N, C-alpha and C positions, 0 to 999 in steps of 0.2 A: 776190791776191797770197795768198799764199803764208807765217804767218808759225811760229813758232816761241819757247824762250824764249831763244833766241836771234839772233832779233829786236828791232830799235834799240823800247827804251821808247813809241816814243811811236807808228810804227805799229800799238805792245801796244789804246797809249789809243789812239787810232783809231777803234781794229773796235771797241774798250766804250763807245768814246763813241756807236757809230753803231746797234751791237747795244743797249746802256739807253742810252736819254738818262734819262728821268726818274731812273732810280737817286739812293737819294741816298749817297751816296759817304762823310757824314763815315764814316756807318752803317755801313759793313762791314767785317767781319773779316775779319782774309788768309788764311784756305781759305773762307772766302766768294769771290770774289777770285779764290784760288788757281783753283775751277772756275769761274768766268767765261768767265777767258781761255783752260781750256784745252773749257768747251763751245763755241768761238768758232767758227761751219762753214768759215773759213780757216787753224783751228789746229792746224799739222800731231803728232797723236801722238808724244810720245817716254815717253826713259826716267829720262833725264836733266830732274828736279825745282828748281826755282828756290828758293834759299833767298829768307829772310824779308828780306834785306838790296832781294834784287830786286821783288821784290814787291813793299813800302812806294815802289819809287821806281818805278812805271809809275802806280801810285797818284795820288804826290806827279803827276805830269809829266798823266795824263789829270786829275788837279780845275788843273791850270796850264791843260793846250790846253779846259777849259770854261769855262775864268773869263774865258779869250782869246777866243770864239769859235771854233775849234780851224782857224786863220786860221794860229799858226803852225812853223814843225817846229822844236818843242825839241828838246833834246842835250844830258845832259846830261850 
């Protein structure tokens, strides 16, 4: 599945969970998160850049999915 900044935040969060299972999400800066997302092999390069709200939303979804074992499709 190809991801972009327009993708569902849960899909991006699941890809992050797979690629970075041991990362301490609470210690991430938004710039680190941005780099991690853009570095995902399934992430398509884009001229569009996410705003802070979008990055925080992805991070929050990643935390929630991790706490729930990643089994649920959470949409905000």
